[in-house]
Structures are given as C-alpha cells and as structure tokens.
VEXPA-729280 format. One record per residue (C-alpha): residue number from 1; x, y negated, z; residue in three letters. Coordinates in nm, 2 decimals, padded with zeros to 4 digits, always signed. Layout:
// residues N
+-----+--------+--------+--------+---------+
! num !   east !  north !     up ! residuo !
+-----+--------+--------+--------+---------+
! NUM !      X !      Y !      Z !     ALA !
...
+-----+--------+--------+--------+---------+
***
This chain:
// residues 87
+-----+--------+--------+--------+---------+
! num !   east !  north !     up ! residuo !
+-----+--------+--------+--------+---------+
!   1 ! +03.21 ! +00.06 ! -02.72 !     MET !
!   2 ! +03.11 ! -00.02 ! -02.36 !     GLY !
!   3 ! +02.80 ! +00.04 ! -02.16 !     PHE !
!   4 ! +02.67 ! -00.32 ! -02.21 !     VAL !
!   5 ! +02.71 ! -00.27 ! -02.59 !     ASP !
!   6 ! +02.52 ! +00.06 ! -02.57 !     LEU !
!   7 ! +02.25 ! -00.02 ! -02.31 !     LEU !
!   8 ! +02.22 ! -00.39 ! -02.31 !     GLY !
!   9 ! +02.29 ! -00.67 ! -02.06 !     GLU !
!  10 ! +02.06 ! -00.53 ! -01.78 !     SER !
!  11 ! +01.90 ! -00.21 ! -01.66 !     LEU !
!  12 ! +01.59 ! -00.16 ! -01.46 !     GLN !
!  13 ! +01.59 ! -00.02 ! -01.11 !     SER !
!  14 ! +01.30 ! +00.04 ! -00.87 !     ALA !
!  15 ! +01.39 ! -00.30 ! -00.71 !     ALA !
!  16 ! +01.40 ! -00.49 ! -01.05 !     GLY !
!  17 ! +01.65 ! -00.58 ! -01.31 !     SER !
!  18 ! +02.03 ! -00.54 ! -01.24 !     ILE !
!  19 ! +02.32 ! -00.62 ! -01.46 !     GLY !
!  20 ! +02.45 ! -00.32 ! -01.65 !     THR !
!  21 ! +02.82 ! -00.38 ! -01.56 !     SER !
!  22 ! +02.73 ! -00.43 ! -01.20 !     GLU !
!  23 ! +02.51 ! -00.12 ! -01.19 !     ALA !
!  24 ! +02.76 ! +00.11 ! -01.35 !     LEU !
!  25 ! +03.08 ! -00.03 ! -01.19 !     ALA !
!  26 ! +03.29 ! +00.24 ! -01.02 !     GLY !
!  27 ! +03.08 ! +00.53 ! -01.13 !     LYS !
!  28 ! +03.27 ! +00.85 ! -01.21 !     LYS !
!  29 ! +03.01 ! +00.96 ! -01.47 !     ALA !
!  30 ! +02.70 ! +00.82 ! -01.64 !     VAL !
!  31 ! +02.43 ! +01.05 ! -01.78 !     ALA !
!  32 ! +02.18 ! +00.93 ! -02.03 !     LEU !
!  33 ! +01.86 ! +01.11 ! -01.97 !     TYR !
!  34 ! +01.63 ! +01.11 ! -02.27 !     PHE !
!  35 ! +01.27 ! +01.19 ! -02.16 !     SER !
!  36 ! +00.91 ! +01.09 ! -02.19 !     ALA !
!  37 ! +00.59 ! +01.14 ! -01.98 !     HIS !
!  38 ! +00.42 ! +01.32 ! -02.27 !     TRP !
!  39 ! +00.69 ! +01.59 ! -02.29 !     CYS !
!  40 ! +00.59 ! +01.89 ! -02.08 !     PRO !
!  41 ! +00.94 ! +02.04 ! -02.05 !     PRO !
!  42 ! +01.06 ! +01.69 ! -01.95 !     CYS !
!  43 ! +00.79 ! +01.66 ! -01.69 !     ARG !
!  44 ! +00.90 ! +01.99 ! -01.54 !     GLY !
!  45 ! +01.27 ! +01.91 ! -01.54 !     PHE !
!  46 ! +01.25 ! +01.55 ! -01.41 !     THR !
!  47 ! +01.16 ! +01.64 ! -01.05 !     PRO !
!  48 ! +01.44 ! +01.90 ! -01.03 !     GLN !
!  49 ! +01.70 ! +01.65 ! -01.17 !     LEU !
!  50 ! +01.57 ! +01.39 ! -00.92 !     ALA !
!  51 ! +01.62 ! +01.63 ! -00.63 !     GLU !
!  52 ! +01.98 ! +01.72 ! -00.75 !     TRP !
!  53 ! +02.06 ! +01.35 ! -00.80 !     TYR !
!  54 ! +01.93 ! +01.24 ! -00.46 !     SER !
!  55 ! +02.08 ! +01.53 ! -00.26 !     LYS !
!  56 ! +02.42 ! +01.55 ! -00.42 !     ASP !
!  57 ! +02.50 ! +01.40 ! -00.76 !     LEU !
!  58 ! +02.46 ! +01.03 ! -00.67 !     LYS !
!  59 ! +02.70 ! +01.08 ! -00.38 !     GLY !
!  60 ! +02.96 ! +01.23 ! -00.61 !     LYS !
!  61 ! +02.96 ! +00.92 ! -00.83 !     GLY !
!  62 ! +02.71 ! +01.01 ! -01.11 !     LEU !
!  63 ! +02.46 ! +00.75 ! -01.23 !     GLU !
!  64 ! +02.16 ! +00.85 ! -01.45 !     VAL !
!  65 ! +02.01 ! +00.61 ! -01.69 !     VAL !
!  66 ! +01.67 ! +00.70 ! -01.82 !     PHE !
!  67 ! +01.62 ! +00.64 ! -02.19 !     VAL !
!  68 ! +01.25 ! +00.65 ! -02.25 !     SER !
!  69 ! +01.07 ! +00.79 ! -02.55 !     SER !
!  70 ! +00.73 ! +00.68 ! -02.41 !     ASP !
!  71 ! +00.49 ! +00.51 ! -02.65 !     ARG !
!  72 ! +00.38 ! +00.23 ! -02.42 !     SER !
!  73 ! +00.51 ! +00.02 ! -02.13 !     GLU !
!  74 ! +00.23 ! +00.16 ! -01.91 !     GLU !
!  75 ! +00.34 ! +00.52 ! -01.98 !     ASP !
!  76 ! +00.70 ! +00.43 ! -01.92 !     PHE !
!  77 ! +00.63 ! +00.25 ! -01.59 !     SER !
!  78 ! +00.42 ! +00.53 ! -01.45 !     GLY !
!  79 ! +00.68 ! +00.79 ! -01.54 !     TYR !
!  80 ! +00.97 ! +00.58 ! -01.42 !     PHE !
!  81 ! +00.82 ! +00.54 ! -01.07 !     LYS !
!  82 ! +00.90 ! +00.91 ! -01.02 !     GLU !
!  83 ! +01.27 ! +00.86 ! -01.09 !     MET !
!  84 ! +01.54 ! +00.75 ! -00.83 !     PRO !
!  85 ! +01.78 ! +00.62 ! -01.10 !     TRP !
!  86 ! +01.80 ! +00.34 ! -01.35 !     LEU !
!  87 ! +01.64 ! +00.28 ! -01.69 !     ALA !
+-----+--------+--------+--------+---------+
***
C-alpha cells in the first residue's frame, strides 16, 4: 500500500492543495500525526513538535502529515494554521 492509497490523491499545505506523491517524494520518513484542537495534551505537544520539525526534522527528510480528529472544518482549519506541515 502506498501513500496515495493511504492518504488520498492530495494533501493540504498552508499554500493549498498539493499532490500526495509530489509532496512526499524523496522524504526519508513520513510521520502521521493524529491530533485534534479539543485534546489538551495534543494542544500542548503540537507547538513543541512544530519547533522540532522546523528547526531540525524537516531538514533531515522527515515529513509530518496531520490526521485530524476535529469535529468540524472550522476547528480543523483553526488548528491546522498552527502547523508547519501537511494535512
């Protein structure tokens, strides 16, 4: 099973939609980050992960894909704005 089978044809970035194959091409590792805005431990961890990702992990070839457990598009959108990776 490939990433397109698992995640669909496209992912969302801060700039808009991007093809899954294109977005993940050449990555050494892909992390699926399951989280939601309503989850207090997640809200505490997300800023730390974002810092590690931006400072070091992205440069080492890691891509993070946010898998939302939010209950509405509005909740997802507000929370995703805090993230420097894909969804």
